[in-house]
Structures are given as C-alpha cells and as structure tokens.
N, C-alpha and C positions, 0 to 999 in steps of 0.2 A: 598430234600428240608428241611425236618424236622430233619435230622440227626445232632446231636450235637447242636441243637438250643433250645431256651426256648420258649415254646408255652403256651398261657393262653386262656382258654375257659370260657367266662362269661355264666352263666346259665348252667354250666358244669354237673349238676346232672339231667338235663332233658333228654328226650328220645334221642334227637339229640346229646347232649353232651356226654352221655354214649357211644353211637355208635361211635362217633368221637374218644373218648379215646381208645376204643377197636381197632379201625382201625389203629390209630397211633402206638399203642404199638405192633401190629402185623406186621406192614409194615416198621416202621422206628425205629431209635435209638435216641430219643431226649435227650438233657441234662436235661431239666426239662419240665414236662407236668403239668400245674397248673389248677386245677379245682376251679373256683371261683363261689360261690353261697351263698345264704343266709340261707339255710336250713341245720342245723347241723345233723338232723336225716338222710337225704338223703346222706349227705357226709359220715356219719358213715357206712351206708349200702353199699355205693359204695366202700369205703375203704376196706371193707371185701372181695370184689372181686378183686380190684386193689390196694393192700396194698403197702405202701411205702417200706415195708420190702422185698416184692417179686419184686416189680418194683421200683428200686431206684430212678427213675426220677419223680415219682408221688409226687405232693404236693396238699394239700387241704386248701384253703383259705376261711374263712367265710367273707362275705362282700356283699354289695348291690351296684348296679350301681348308685343308687341315692346318694351315698356318695363319693364325688370327692376325698377327702383326702385318703380314703381307696384304691381307684383305683390307685392313685399316688404311694402308697406303693407297691401294687400288681404288677404294670407294670414295676417295677425296673428291668432293664436288660432283659426284655422280647423282643424277636425278632418278634413274630407274635401273634396277638390277633384275635380270632374267637368270634364274639359277637353274642351269641345266647340267652341272657337273655331278656325276654319280658313277659308282661301280654298279653296272646294271645286268651283268650276265648271271643268271641264276646259279649255274654250276660253279662259277668263279667265286661267288659270294659264299656258297656252301663250303668250299674248300679253303677259302681265306676269310673266315668270319671276322677276325679282328680288323682286317683291312677294310672290309665293307662297312663296319661300324664307324671307323675313323673317318671315312669319306662321307658316307650317307647320313650319319647321325651327328657326329661331332663337327663335320663340315657344315651341316645346316646350322648348328648352334653358332659357329664362328661367323657365318654369313649374317645371321640375325644380329649378333652383337656389333659387328662392324657396320651394318646398315644403320642401326640406331645411333652408334657413336658418331658416324659421319652425316647423320640426318638425311639419309637417302629417302626420297619421297615415297616410292613404291617398290616393292619387291614381289615378284611372282615366281613361285617354285614349281618345277615340273615333277609330277608324280606318275604313278602307273596303276593299271587295274590290279596288279599283283599286291597292292597295298590294301585292298579291300578283302577282309577275312583272310589274311595272309597265312600261307602254309610253308613258306620258305624264308630264309634269312633276308634275301633281297627285299621281298615284299614287307617283311616285318620292319626292316630298317627304314623303308620309305614311309610306312605308316607312322613310325616314330618321327621322322622328318616332317611329315604333314602336320602332326600335332604340335611340333615345335614352332613351325611357321604361323599356324593359327594363333597360338599362345603369344607369339611375338607382338601382336596387336595390343595386348595388355601390358607389355613391358616398355613400349616406346616412349610413353610419357610426353615430355615437352618436345622431344624430337619429332613427334607426329608422323613417324614412319608407319606405313601400313603394309600388311603382308597378306597374300592370298596364294592359293594352290590350284593348279590345273591337273586333273587326272584324266588320262586317256589310255587307249589300248595300244596294240602293236602298230608301229609305224612301218608301213610297207616299204621295203627296200632300204631301211636304215642299216647302219653298220651292225653286222651280226644277226640280221633278221632272216626269216625263212626263205624269202624269194631268191636272193642270191645263192643261198645254200642249195635249194632245189634245182636252180638253173645249172649249178655245177654238177650235182648228182645225176641229172638226167643224161649227161654225156656218157655215163656208164650203164645206162639202161635201167637203173633201179633207183627209186626215190623212197627213202625211209620216212615213214609216218609213225608217230608213237601209238596212236589209237584211232580207229576209224570213226569214233563218236566225237572226237575232239573238235571244239569250236573256239574261235577267237574273234575279238573286236579288231577291225583294221581301219586305218585311215592313212592318207598319203602324208608325206612330209609337209607339203604346202598347207594341207588342211590343219595340221598340228600347229604350224607357225601362225596361220591366220587366226586360229582360235585363241592362241596365247595372246596375240596382239589385242583382240577384241576384249578378252578378259582383263588384261592389264588396263585398258582404257576405261572399262566400266566398273572395276572393283571399288568397293568401299573399305575393304580390309576385313578378312575373316572368312570369306567365301571359299568353298572348294568347288571349282567349276568342273563339270563333266559334260563333254560334247555328246550329242546324239550322232552315232556313227553306225556303219554297217557291220554285221557279223558275217563270217563265212566258215565253211567246214575245211579243215586242213586237207581232207581228201580231195576237195574241189580245187584247192590250190595246186596240189600235185597233178591232178588231171588236166588243169589248164596249162601247166608248164610243160608236162611231159605226157601227152595223150597216148604215146606209144610205149612209154616206160612202165615197168612193173612197180606196183606199190608194195613195199615190204613193211609190215607192221612190227615194230620193234619194242613196244611196251612203253608205258609212261615212265619218265625219268624221275628221280627223287626231286621233290619240291614242285612238281608240275600238277596242274589241275586239268580235269576234262574240259571245264568251261570256266571262263573268267567273269567276274562281277565288278561293276563300277559303282553301283549304288546298292549296298547290302540292305536286306529287309529291315535290319535293326536300325538303319538310319533313315528309313522312309518317312517316319513321322516328323522329321525336321528337314525334309528335302522339298524344294520347289521345282516344278516343271515349267520350262519355257518352251517356245517353239522349236529351238534347235539345241537346247542344252538343259541340264539340271544344275541346281545350286544346292549343295549340302551346307546347311547353316550350322554354326557351332552352338552347342548348348552351354553357353557361358553368359554370366550376368551382363558383361559389357556389350554383348551383341544386341541387346534389346533396343539400344539407341540407334542402331543401324538397320535393324530388320525391316522397319516400315519403309525404308528407302528401296531395298532390294526386292521386297515382296510385290511391288507394283508390277502387274502383268504376269506374275507367277501363280501357278496353281499348286496347291498342296497335294503331294503324292499320297495315295491311300495307304492305310496300314498294311504291312506285309508286302508292299510293292518292292520289287527288286529289278535292277537293270542289269541283266546277265546276257552273255553272248549266246546262250542256247534258247532263250525266250525272247530275244530281240525281234521286233517286227520287221526290221530292215535287214535284208540279206543280199550278199553278192553271189550271183550265179557263176558257173564256170565261164560262160561267155563274158560276163562283166569283168572277171579277174583277168581273162586273156586280153580283153580290150585295154584294161588298165596297164598291163605289162607292155603291150605293144605300143601304147601311146607314149610311154616313157614317163607317165605321171608318178610312177613309184620311185623313180630315180632321184 
C-alpha cells in the first residue's frame, strides 16, 4: 500500500510517529515519508537516526497543525496522512484548555480542510479511549476531533478524500506513560497508584502501529476502528515493576476514571464486531452506501454491549506484564 506513495505523519516525532516511521521504512518503499511536527530539536535528533542521506524518501517539515496554510503546503502531492499530533496529557489539557482546543479540535479541522484542498486520498486520525464518554477536556477534545474526521467524508466532494479514526487505549511505554514513571519511582521504594480498583486497556507501540496500518489499508471512510486488546490492573503493573516496593494509594486525580471504555453502550447498536477489532459505524445518511461493504464478516453487537477495561475478557497477569517489560516490547 505504501510502496511508491507519499505519506505524511503529523506529530511524527512523538513515540507513535517514530515507530510508524521505523515500520514503514522496514516494510515498504515509499516515495516520500514526511515527518511533520513543530519541534526542531526532536526532528534533528530523529534525522540522525533516519537521515535523508541514508533514507532518500525522508523529509522533515517544521509546522503546526494550528496553521492551515502550512498544512496546505505540506499536503501537496501527499497520498496518505496519519494524524498523530495532539496535546494528550490530561492534567496539561485541564490547566491549558484553550491550547488543547487549538491543537486537538481546530488542528483537526485544519487537517481535514488541507487534505480535501490537496486531494489527499486517505486520512486516518488517532484517538483515545478517553474520547468515549469523556469526563476530561482531553477526552472531550478528542471526541470532537473524531466527529470532525467522520464528518469530513461528507465534505470532500469531488476531492474524494476519505477519513477514518482509530481509537485505542494506553500505549505501554509511550512518552509520559505509566511504566517509565513506575520504573523511576521504584528506585525510591514507593510506587504511587491512584486507586487499587483502577484498570486500563494496554497495547504495545508496535501493536498500535500495526493496527493503524491495517485500518488505513481496509478503510472505506467513516469507520471508527477499535482494536481488541488486553486490560490490566494498575496495581498489577506496580507489582510487576517493583515487587519489593510499597504501593501508596494517592486518590483519583481530576479528570480520571476508574475504568476506561472504548465502545460505549450507547454506540453498541451501530457497532460491528470482527475477530480482532470493532468498527463503530456513523449514523449518517451517506454511510448507507458504504455499510454493506464493511459489514461483510462483521457481527452486530447486542444492545447495551460495552467494551470496557473492567469487563474485558482479556487480561494481562503480573507475569505477563513483567515478561512484556523484560522483553523490551514496551519500548
């Protein structure tokens, strides 16, 4: 799919972006692979690993998704866009709400407009489990972004650009995630956990990248893809990382949930279940012409079904978590 194509990744210097670049370079032969981000230092450091001299397809563009004109320039002759740029830290978004909206919501709007203007073939946007029944600004901003991307399919007209969304849980070991934090805290003999009941969805960075590539390949435009992944207890992560450390319960922070959901019960009636993922279909008139294509092989979820981290049938044990960390798969 990527061979001889031009691919652009917004937020390309983040954890996901770097792994996506690595995967594409190892498995495909793109014409151009464009890293679009606003941090020149991160681009400089990334270019030392994936230099344009060694990898002739690599391009590094400084820019911000908040700037529509720059996106118009960057998207010229681009075939596929993977939109990974976001402000994703919950406390940061709560403390800087206007900035979160500018990047996560207005940035999504800019990406959609630029993609249609430049006739980009496919755009896939990364979302989060926090966008399902959101209780914090980050989740609410990503839900808004999701809705914008789905609606983009009705706006593209003659450009024929199509848009879909991938929603997944916590990426193990990504920048700012809990495992590096716990590894640091165990040195002091105490690991802080917000609540002993707390559960989360977890997947590795490579799982996330592989799922996005599969979704990009199979999308018709309008789907919200949700992978089937494992849940784990936060206390089990702490025990796997620091079995001799003391666990200190510090209470749930503002904007946090005890459990996360990726398919809310209210969306079950228009959700299809496949072997390794779910597809949440839009309830929009234009989707009817596509739904018969995606439904092949899918099973309608029952009413009141929900895919939540506390009721998930797949769980990581303490041993599983320890093996995952020791194997380096989380890095």
